[in-house]
N, C-alpha and C positions, 0 to 999 in steps of 0.2 A: 262574473263572466258567464257562468253556466256553460262553459266550454265553447262559447261563441261570442265574438265581438259584436258591438252594436252597429247600427247603420251609420252613426256618426263616425265611429272609428274606421269603418270601411270606406266612407267618403273621404276621410283624411288620407287613408292609404292610397286611394286612387289619385288624389291630388298630388301627393308627394311622388308617387311612382311616375306620373306624367311628367312632372318637373325633372326628375332624375333621368328619365329616358331622353328628354328633349335637351336638357342643359348640361348634364354631367357625362352621360354615356359617350357622346361624340368626341369628347376631349379627354376621356379617362386614360387612354393609352399615352397621349402627349404629356399629361400631368405626371404619369408614372415615369416616363422616359426622362423628363426634364427635372424631376424632383421639385415640382412647381406647386405652390400654394394657389388654390383657385379663388383669387380675391373677388372676381366678378360674380362667381357662383355664390359665394358666401353673402355678398351684398344682396343678391336676388333671394336667397334663403331668408334674409331679414325682411325683405319686402313681402314675402309670402307668409310671414308670421311664424316661421319655424323656430327662430332663435329664442323666443320666450314662451314656448308652448305651455309649459305647466305652471306659469306664474300669473298672479292676479292682474286683471286689466288695469287696476289703479296704478300699477307700476310699469305699464306698457306691455304686459304679457298678453297671451291669448286666452287665458283663463281655462285652458284645457286640463286634462288629467295626466297622470304619470304614464298611463298606458298609451295615450296619444303620442307622447314624447318617444316612448320605446318604439312604436310603430314607425315614426318618422326616421329615427336612426336606422332601423332595420331596412327601410325602403331605400334610403340613400346608400347604405353599405351593400345592398343587393347589386348596385351598379359600380360603386367605388368605395372600398373599405376606408380609405383615407378621408373622404368627404363625410362618411358616417361618423368617424371619430372626432372630426372638427366640431360637429354639432353636439356630440356626446360630452366632450371635454368642456366646451363652452357652457352648456346648460347645467350639467350635473356637478362640475368641478369649479368652474370659474364664476358661475352665477349663484348656485345654491348656497354656499356658505354666507354670502352677503344677505341673501333672502332669509335664511334661517337664523342667523346669529347677529346680523347687523342692527345698528340702531335705526330708528325711523329716518334720521338725517342721512345716514349712509345709504339706506335703501332709496330714498328720493334722489340722491346724488348720482348713484351708479346704476340702479336697475333699469330705468327707462332706456338708456343708451344700449345696455346689454340685451334687453328684451327685444328691442327694435332691430338689433343687428348693426347699429351704427358703430358699436364697439364690440370687439371679441374678448372673451374672458379666458383666463388660464389659471393653473393651480401649481404652485411651487413647493413641493415637499421633498422629492427625491434628491439625494446627494451621493457623492462617491462612496461614503461610508454609512449612508442611511437610505436603504432601499426598503425592503420589507420590514426592517428594524428601524422604525422612525426614531427610536430612542437614541440613535447614533447621530442625530442632527448636530452639525457644527456651526452652521450659520448663526450669527449672533445679532441681537438688537439691544443695544445699550441705551438705557434711559439717561438722556442728557438734560432733563428738566423740562424743556418746552418741546422736545422732539426725541425720537429714537434714532440711533445711528446704526444702520444695517450694513453688515459685512459678511461676505461668504459667497457661496455659489450653489446653484441648483442644476441638476442634469436631467436629460431625457424629458424635457417639458413640452407637452403637446400644446400646439398653438404658440409656442415660444417665438418671440420676435414679431409675430403677426398680431398678437393680442395687445390690447391697450390697457387692460385691467388685470392685475395678478393678485391672487390670494397667496401670500408667502408665509412660511412658517420658520420661526427663528427662536433661539434660546434667549430668554430674558433673565432667567435665574439659573446660572450654571450649577452643576453638582447635584441636582435633585432629579435627574432623568427626565421622563416625559412630563412631569409636573412643572417643569421649568420652561416649557415650550409655549409660545404665544403666536397668534395669527395676525397678519397685517394686510391691508389693502394697499398695493403698490402700483403706481401709474407709470406707464411707459413714458420716457422723456425726462424723468427726474434725473438730476445730475448724479453721476456715479453708477447708474443702472444701465448695463450694457449687455449685449448678446453676442454669442459666438455664431459661426456659420451653421446653417441647418445640417443636421446629420445626414449622411448618405446611407439611408436605411435599406434593408432587404425588401420590405413591403410598406404598405400605406404611405407611399412616397408623395402623395398629394397633401399629406398632413405635414405641417411644419413642426419639427422637433429640434430643440437646440438647448444649449447651456445658458443659464442666466448668471450674470456676475454682478455683485453688489460691492461697491467700493465707497464706504462712507456715505451711503444714501440716507438723506434726512427724511424721516417719516413723521409727518405731523401726528401729535398725540391722538387726534380725532380719527386717525386711520387704524388704530388698534381695533381689531375685530373681536368682539366679546370682551372678556377680561384677561388680564395677564395670567398665564398659566393654564388657560383653557384651550390652547392651540391643539394639543393632541386629541382632546375630546372633539373639537371641531373637525379635525382631519379625519378621524375615524367615522364620525357620523356622515361626513361628506362621501367618503369612500364606500360606505354601505349603499348609498344611492347611486354612486358612480358605477358600481358593478352591474346595475341593471342596464345602464347605457352600453357598457362593453359587451354584456351578454347579448343585447339587441344587435350590436355591430357584428358579433360573431355569427348570430343567427342569419343576418342579412347576407353576409359573405357566403355562408353555406347555401342559402336559398338561391343566390345568383349562380353558384357553381352547379347546383342540382338542376336548375332550369336549363342551363346551357347543355349539360350532359344529356338530359332527356331529349331535347331538341336534336342534338347531334346523333343520338342513338337511333332516331327515327329516319334520319337521312343517310347514315352510313350503311352501305350494303356490303355484306360479306357472305360468301357461300350461298348466294342467290336470294338473300332476304335481309331486311334491316337488322342491325345487330341487337336492337331492342327485343327482337323475337328469339334471340339466343337466351337460353335459360339463365346462364351465369350473369349476363348483363341485366336481364329482367329482375333477378333476385337482388342484384347490387342496387338497382334503382329503388326497389321496394324497401330495402334496409335504409337507404338514404332518406326516403320520405318518412319512415317511421322515426328515425332519429330527429329529424326536423320538427315533427309534431311534438315529440316529447320536450325538446328544447323550447319550443314556442310556448307550451303550457307553463313551463318553469319561469320563463321570462315574464310572461303576461301576469301570472299569479303574483310574482314578486312586486310588479308594478302596481297591481291592485291593492296589495297589502300596504304598500307605501302610501298610496292615495287615501286609504282608509285610516291612516295613522295607527295601524297595528304594527306590532313587532315584525320586522322583515329582514333583519340582518342575516339570519341563517338562510332564508329563502333566496336572497340576492346573491349570497356566496354560492349556493347550489346552482343557481341559474348561470352565473358567470363561469363556474367551473365546468358544468356539463355542456353548455352551449359552445364554449371555446374548444373543449375536447372533441366534440362531434364536428365542429367546423374543420378541424384538421382532418378528421376521418372522411367527411363528405367531400371536401375539396380534393383530397388524395384519390378517392374513388372516381370523382368526376374526371380528373386528369387521366386516370387509367382508362376510362371509357374513351376519351379522345385519342389515346395512344400517342404516337409520335407527334401528331399535329398539336396536341395540347402542350407539348414541351417547348414550343416556339414562342419567342417574344412577340407580343402583339395579340396573342390569344387571351381572351378574358380569363379562361380557366387557369392559365399559368399565373396570372396576376392574383386571382383569388387564392391560389395555393400559397403564394408568398405572403399575402395580406393576412391570412388566417393565423399564422404562427404567433404574431405579437399578442393576439387576444388571450393566449395562455400565460402571458408574461406580465403585462402591465395591469394596473389597478389591483395589484397583489397577485403574485404567481398562483397557479392552480394548487401548488403545494401549500401555500398560505391559506387558500380557500378551504382546503381540507382541514387545516388547523382550526379555522373559524367554525366550520360546521361541527367538528368534533367537540369544540369547547361549548357550543350551544347544547349539545347532547349530554356530554359527560361532565361539564363544568370545567373551569380553567385549571390547568395544572399548576401545582405549587411552584413558585419561583425558586430557582436554584440560586444559592448564594454565589455571588461573583467570586472568582478566584483572584488571588493577588495579581496574577499576570493580566487578567482582564480589566482590572481597575484602572481608571484614569483614561485620558484621551488616547486615541490611536496615533501612532507615530507617523512620520512622513512616508510617502509612497516609495521614495528612493532610499529609505533607511536612514540611519544616523548620519548627520552631516555637520560640518563646522558651523554653518550659517553665520559667517562673518559678513554682515550686510552693511555696505558703505552708503550712508545717507547724508552725512554732513560734509562740509568742505566744498571746494570747487571741483568741477569735473576733472581737471588735471590732477588734483590731489588724490581723488578717488582712484583714478587710473593708475597713478604711481604706486599707491598702496596695494592695489590688486596685483600689479606686475611683480612687485617686490615679494609678495607672498607666494606667487606661482613659482618664481625662480628659487625661492627658499625651499619649496616643496620638491624641487628637483627637475622641473620642466625646462628642457634645453631648447631655446628657440633659435639656435644656430642651425638646427637640422629641421627637415620637414619632409612631407609626403605630397604627392600630386593631389590636386584638388578634386580629381575625379576618382580617387581611390574608393572602392566599395565601402560603405558605412561599416559593415561587419568586420572589415579588415583594417580599418583606420585606427591609428593611435590617437589622433586628435580630429575633432569636427567642430566647425563653426556653423551654427544652424540658424536659419531665418524663420521668424514667426510673422504673423500678420501685422505686428507692430512695425515692420520694416516699411510699410506703406506702399508707394508706387513701385513698379517694376524697375525703374531706373535706379532705385536705391539698392538694388541687389549688387551694384558695383561696390558699395561699402562692404558687403559681405565677402565678395571676392577679394577685395583688398585686404581685409582682415585675415581671411583664410591663407592668403599668400604670406602675409607677415608672420602669422602664427605657425606656418608650416603644416596646415591642416586641410582636410577634405571639407567639402560643402554639404550640408544637410538642411533639412527644413522640417517644419510641422506639417501635418497632413493637408490643411487648407491651402498652404502656400504651393504645394505640389499639385493637389487634385483640383482645387477650385481656381486659384490664381494662375496656376501652370507656370510658375517662375522657374521651377526645376523639374526634371523628370520624376515620375512616380517612384522610381527605385531609390530616390534620395530622401524620401520623408521618413522620419524616425517616429516610432510609436508602437503600440501594442499590435496594430494590424500592419505595420510597416517594418522598417529595418530596426534591429536591436543594436545599440552601441554599447560595446563592452571595453572600450579603450581607456586611455588615461585622462584625456581632457576634453570636456564638452562645453562649448561656449554657446549659450542660448540667448539669441538676440531678438528682443521683442516677442518672446514666447511667454504666454501667461501661465502655462503649467496645467493644461487639461490632463486628467488622469490617464487618458490613452497615451499621451506623449510621455508622461513620467514613467509609465511602465516600460517604455523603450529605452530609458537611460538609467534605470535603477542600478545597473552593474558598472556604471562609469566610476573610475577612480576619483575624479574631481569634476564637479559641475560648477560652472560660472554662469550667473544670470545677469542680464542687463534689461531692465524694464522700468518705465516711468511710473508704473503703478506700485506703490509701496506695499499694497496688500495682495499683489499677485501671488498665486499659490506656488509659483516657481521658487520664490524666496524661502519658502519653508522646506524646500527640497534641494538646496544648493550648498556648496561649500563657501563660495564667495559670491556676493551680489553687489551690483551697483544700481542704485535708484537714480535713474536719469534717462534722458531722451537718447535713443540709439543714434539719432542723427548727429548728436554732439559727442557722444561717448565713443562711437566706433572709429572715427578718424583719429582721435587721441590715442586709443588703444592700438590701432594699426601702427601709428608712429612709434609708440613705445616698444612694440614687439619686432619692428622691422630691423633685421640685421643684414639686409642685402640678400644676395643670392644664398639660398639654403643648401647646405650639404645634405646628401641623401640620408634619411634617418636609418639607423641600424634596425635590425629586427626588434619588434616591440617587446619590451620587458614590462609586464604588468606591474604598475606601481601600487603599493599598498594604500588603501583608502585612509586618508587622514581624518578619521572620525574623532570626535571629541571623547575624552575619557569620561566614563560614567562616574558620576558622583553619587555614592551611596550614602543616604542619610542614615545615621545610626538609629536603631529602633530599640525599644524596650522589650526585654523578656523578663519573665518572673519565674524563679526557680524555687521549687518546693524544698524546704530545708530537711524534710523527712526522707524523701525518696529520690529527689533530683529531677522530678517531672518539670518540664518547661511549659508555662502558659504563654502562648504567643497571641496577642490581641488580634493579629491579622487572621489567624486561623480560628480563634474562638474555641469552644468546646461543644460542637454540634450534638454529640451523644448525650449531653446533659442540657440541651436546648439553649446553649449560649452561642449566639450567632457570630460569624466572623466579623471582625471590626469592633467587637465589644472591648472597651478599655478596661484595664484591670480594676480601676476604681468603680466601674459600673457593673461589676459582676453581681448577680442577684444575691440577695441575702440568703445565707445558708449554704452557698456554694463551697465545696471543699475539693481538695485534690482528688481527681478521679482515680488515682492509683492507690494512695495510702490513706486518704480521708483527712489529711491535715487541713486546718482552717487557713483562710487567706492571710492571717497575721503571721503565718509561718513561711511565707514566700519572700524571697529576696529579689530585689530589682537589679538587673544588670543591663548593659548595653551590648547589643549584638553587632 
């Protein structure tokens, strides 16, 4: 680069800037207000050749370099950070893994549509328990012989729901950590592949972000990307390049805020002169410009290294970390220059301020970027041995539950079994509370999810709430998006917290945000037609069935006529299953009584935790008295 871009790069910048100013800027406020994906804009980006900038022409790309791609993202984000990340996620996350790791058949099948913008790409790695730590992946892909069966969920997926092609990561070999993760190309429209509503985010609201759900999705064998077990390697290589895109997005957001602030400072007059002539403002602008130049060099150098096929992992982490950090600083300073005007909705600088924050979080938080940078400099830290408590899969979000899931039998039989168990647990349906009781004060709640369907079906919820003597609640989308109930009736991490005795979830899949709001319920009942819905892992009783069939039957079973007023609530003890402790072997030294526990090992003598007694290294002796292994007695703990 020699600290200056080429004429070709600047010609591209001018082209993208003209497009952004003409097509994106006039509607940016509307997109932000409406949380709206700019479908037509993305289509025009494809026609302009932006969607496949860094890829070969033989696959439908523009044949440009990585720096051209970074400039395009920067210029789009200069006007709207959400539009910038649409291009970034599509190019570096949704398309790159197929280009870099796909077979020639996969490339010919998917790349032309992705590079032309006819289809949008996305990348599915993040899960509720696997963010920065990809080793926590719980989505599974089971080998069924002629296909894989995909089950699980992904959250916070950029372009989610709008993309047609997804690179998804799942565990194919359980129990071996990241070495058991594989990558797959998954197409929108396949049976069992569904999407939640778009998240209502603080910023980048023109970018679609949602949860992906996989319920027995059949993936053809030919859609395995790379080899089994290479998924983590593919994900990490992809993220290295993806960080350049996010760094470019952060740079563009900061540049847009800076330019707006400079222009405003020349127009705003205070004390008889433009505020840009006030030293404190002039110095602030000088600092902003300096930070932007530093960030630009980092971003562009990382892109050039990638293009040259030189190691660039550390440089891309530096670029992402620094550019996003200064994006927060620059947008904050820009808003400060605008003063009260900048704080108003509709002002670009207010939107830039909100858009900037996410760049420090996604594609690996800036804390993770510092870990990456440090590991390049100092080497990777030695892995700590997992504790006994950390071993094994994470438990349900709502804690230990009975998880009596009723799948077999008729709908009537399942309802009768459920009601019998509820009464046995001590729930008295002869008494009840008003349906409008505040969620936080309610002993019982009947809650509606999106599975309830049309608004007229809320009559089923009302009827069940009356029969159960319960208040009415809902998931967030039912209140916020569908507007079936007031906002103060949705339950979840950002809504109301239910801490009463009985929660009946009707057509609720079990998004982590919702589960956080019911984790303190004494008893959770779930009704959902999807047997793999996450709610079933977090409930005491569940009925697999259609709410349209189950709710009328349950209403009839709980209807005792006019309810007596419920007495003050007495919190019922959670009916959690008893823990079953598997007996484990301990080995006692006959000489001194020292215990060897295979789970703990003997780290002081380089015996790792998890080492079976029979696998102790030759020559190992009691660390206390020196007796040989033959002098140890086996007992059950």
